[in-house]
VMD Tcl script that draws the C-alpha trace (Angstrom):
set ca {
  {96.85 170.28 65.24}
  {93.11 168.83 65.04}
  {93.93 168.05 61.38}
  {96.21 165.15 62.66}
  {93.13 163.00 64.16}
  {92.04 160.41 62.22}
  {88.45 159.24 63.37}
  {88.30 155.34 62.02}
  {84.86 153.61 61.72}
  {84.82 150.02 61.05}
  {82.10 147.89 59.52}
  {79.65 150.62 60.27}
  {76.07 149.55 59.08}
  {74.01 152.63 59.06}
  {74.65 155.62 56.76}
  {73.06 157.88 59.55}
  {75.79 157.15 61.76}
  {78.24 157.48 59.30}
  {76.79 161.24 58.59}
  {76.26 161.76 62.43}
  {79.76 160.89 62.58}
  {80.96 163.62 60.25}
  {78.77 166.60 62.05}
  {80.40 165.27 65.59}
  {83.82 165.28 63.87}
  {83.21 169.24 61.97}
  {81.49 170.86 65.21}
  {85.07 169.84 66.94}
  {87.14 170.65 63.89}
  {87.98 166.93 63.16}
  {88.15 166.41 58.95}
  {89.99 162.60 58.51}
  {87.67 160.23 58.39}
  {88.45 156.52 57.18}
  {85.66 153.55 57.15}
  {86.90 150.51 57.47}
  {85.00 147.42 55.49}
  {81.42 150.00 56.06}
  {78.71 147.37 55.53}
  {76.34 149.82 54.13}
  {76.43 152.10 51.23}
  {78.45 155.21 52.87}
  {77.11 157.90 51.04}
  {72.89 157.99 50.85}
  {69.92 160.51 51.10}
  {70.23 159.48 55.30}
  {73.92 160.25 55.02}
  {73.46 163.93 54.17}
  {70.83 164.49 56.12}
  {72.48 163.12 59.29}
  {75.82 165.65 58.46}
  {73.82 168.52 58.80}
  {76.31 170.26 56.01}
  {78.97 168.60 56.71}
  {78.87 166.24 53.77}
  {81.84 167.25 52.22}
  {83.85 164.68 54.82}
  {81.94 161.95 54.35}
  {82.86 161.99 50.49}
  {86.28 162.96 51.34}
  {86.67 159.76 53.79}
  {89.15 157.08 52.85}
  {87.21 153.58 52.51}
  {89.95 150.97 53.09}
  {89.78 147.04 53.48}
  {91.41 146.77 57.02}
  {92.27 148.41 60.38}
  {95.85 148.57 58.94}
  {95.58 150.22 55.54}
  {93.56 152.56 57.99}
  {96.04 153.33 60.65}
  {99.42 152.82 59.01}
  {100.45 156.03 59.08}
  {99.74 156.42 62.54}
  {102.04 156.81 65.68}
  {98.67 156.68 68.41}
  {95.82 154.41 67.96}
  {93.25 154.30 70.61}
  {90.28 151.92 70.49}
  {86.95 153.23 72.00}
  {84.76 150.16 73.33}
  {82.58 149.91 76.13}
  {83.03 146.32 76.68}
  {85.94 144.58 78.84}
  {88.59 142.66 77.53}
  {89.91 138.25 79.03}
  {93.26 140.43 78.17}
  {93.76 143.57 79.77}
  {94.58 146.76 77.40}
  {96.10 150.14 78.83}
  {93.05 151.71 79.54}
  {92.70 155.82 79.41}
  {89.87 157.75 79.77}
  {88.62 160.69 77.29}
  {89.90 163.24 79.42}
  {93.32 161.47 79.96}
  {93.26 160.69 76.33}
  {92.87 164.36 75.40}
  {95.84 165.14 77.85}
  {98.02 163.20 75.66}
  {97.91 164.83 72.86}
  {99.16 168.36 72.49}
  {102.73 165.67 73.34}
  {101.60 163.85 70.67}
  {100.79 165.73 67.81}
  {103.47 168.65 68.06}
  {106.76 166.85 69.56}
  {106.81 163.63 68.00}
  {104.47 165.05 64.50}
  {102.56 162.07 64.90}
  {99.28 161.21 63.54}
  {96.84 160.09 66.29}
  {93.55 157.53 65.17}
  {90.50 156.96 67.58}
  {88.78 153.78 66.39}
  {85.28 152.97 66.46}
  {83.89 149.14 65.94}
  {80.56 147.95 64.99}
  {77.23 149.05 66.07}
  {76.19 145.78 67.23}
  {79.34 144.25 68.39}
  {82.30 146.93 68.57}
  {85.96 146.15 68.49}
  {87.32 142.58 67.94}
  {89.85 141.50 70.21}
  {92.10 141.49 67.36}
  {91.42 144.53 66.57}
  {91.94 145.76 69.88}
  {95.27 144.53 69.88}
  {96.41 146.51 66.99}
  {95.70 149.70 69.55}
  {97.85 151.37 71.87}
  {95.57 151.93 74.50}
  {91.79 151.20 75.05}
  {89.49 154.33 75.98}
  {86.46 154.11 77.63}
  {83.39 156.58 78.08}
  {82.03 156.34 82.02}
  {78.64 156.05 81.09}
  {75.44 154.77 83.53}
  {76.13 151.42 83.81}
  {72.46 150.44 83.44}
  {72.67 152.07 79.96}
  {75.66 151.62 79.14}
  {75.46 151.47 75.06}
  {76.30 154.93 73.36}
  {74.97 155.95 69.41}
  {78.48 156.27 67.44}
  {78.27 159.13 66.41}
  {77.36 160.54 70.50}
  {80.70 158.23 71.32}
  {82.89 160.17 68.62}
  {81.21 163.29 70.11}
  {82.43 163.06 73.35}
  {86.27 161.89 72.60}
  {86.20 164.93 69.17}
  {85.26 167.27 72.10}
  {88.30 166.07 74.55}
  {90.63 166.56 71.62}
  {89.63 169.97 71.10}
  {89.54 170.52 74.84}
  {93.38 169.72 75.07}
  {94.31 170.96 71.47}
  {93.07 174.51 72.48}
  {94.80 174.08 75.79}
  {98.51 175.75 76.12}
  {101.04 173.26 75.37}
  {103.52 172.04 78.34}
  {106.95 173.83 78.95}
  {108.27 170.57 78.52}
  {107.58 169.33 75.09}
  {110.62 168.11 73.22}
  {110.12 170.12 69.59}
  {113.12 168.20 67.95}
  {112.16 164.33 69.71}
  {112.61 161.51 67.36}
  {109.89 160.03 65.42}
  {107.84 157.54 66.85}
  {107.40 154.11 65.29}
  {104.38 154.04 62.87}
  {101.77 151.22 63.09}
  {103.13 150.01 60.01}
  {106.45 149.70 61.41}
  {105.39 147.92 64.52}
  {103.63 145.57 62.59}
  {106.78 144.82 60.41}
  {108.13 144.57 63.59}
  {105.60 142.26 65.66}
  {105.64 139.42 62.42}
  {109.64 139.98 62.62}
  {109.28 139.12 66.30}
  {107.21 136.13 65.87}
  {108.89 134.22 63.30}
  {111.96 134.43 65.62}
  {110.45 133.47 68.34}
  {109.46 130.54 66.18}
  {112.44 129.86 64.73}
  {114.41 129.63 68.04}
  {112.04 127.44 69.55}
  {110.22 129.89 71.83}
  {106.64 130.41 70.54}
  {104.50 127.17 69.37}
  {102.06 128.92 67.41}
  {99.69 125.69 67.72}
  {100.05 126.80 71.46}
  {99.89 130.46 71.66}
  {98.88 131.06 75.01}
  {98.13 134.31 74.40}
  {102.19 135.20 73.92}
  {102.01 137.71 70.98}
  {99.37 139.35 72.45}
  {100.82 140.16 75.57}
  {104.25 140.74 73.84}
  {102.02 143.59 71.83}
  {100.46 145.09 74.91}
  {104.19 145.43 76.40}
  {105.68 147.00 72.94}
  {102.61 149.31 72.54}
  {102.92 150.59 75.90}
  {106.62 151.14 75.80}
  {105.85 153.56 72.91}
  {109.33 152.57 71.13}
  {110.52 155.55 68.47}
  {111.56 155.03 64.96}
  {115.37 154.22 66.02}
  {114.71 151.64 68.76}
  {112.23 149.58 66.59}
  {114.99 149.79 64.28}
  {117.73 148.57 67.01}
  {115.18 145.91 67.83}
  {114.01 144.80 64.57}
  {118.36 144.28 64.33}
  {118.51 142.26 67.24}
  {115.81 139.69 65.49}
  {117.83 139.79 62.57}
  {121.38 138.48 64.31}
  {119.15 136.29 66.39}
  {118.22 134.77 63.36}
  {121.21 134.22 61.74}
  {122.99 132.71 65.02}
  {119.88 130.36 64.74}
  {120.75 129.74 61.21}
  {124.59 129.08 61.84}
  {123.91 126.32 64.59}
  {121.57 124.43 62.50}
  {124.46 124.15 59.87}
  {126.76 123.10 62.54}
}
mol new
graphics top color blue
foreach p $ca { graphics top sphere $p radius 0.5 }
foreach p [lrange $ca 0 end-1] q [lrange $ca 1 end] { graphics top cylinder $p $q radius 0.2 }
display resetview
């Protein structure tokens, strides 16, 4: 199961942190690393030194331009952040995240992405809104900033702990696959176009409508078939709206 957990680093500015992340991952048996638009050369002498023998993970890392490219095949995307948000996102603790993983990885045969932001500014609100949930590591409120590799180590440990535990008896091996991140993004684009077509959504005065709908749908964790039904409803709505315009 651990091989289906992907660590995603966005805009990393120090190659040593990439090496430290690789070491933290390898310690806990994780091997899937993705780098989104790194702001440094990913592989340097500092990377290799900090990796302490885990530099193969860095050499095999996928380097992409956007978060969507890094998590398109994932059914659960969780953003790690120490900051609270103006529009609160579903929050989980590291332990609660770990407890969700066995069912997520086994029953739905999904892939999970844990997303970490820039060392200086973390994840943007837009990036957080691409995640199903927000995981916050409870730290000393007077000194809450964690080194990137240390944050990865905490979550990687919880992942390993949970995956080594006995799986729940209630798992459903034949469960329908959950919608992937890429499929959800296509749905959200379709939803926004439809809401504009029927006059419900004004993109010039969004009032966080799409962000709130994202939060609602992502919290529901739709299956692929359920998402196809929703998109069918949107297509029928667009046809009806076009038919009325022609009258």
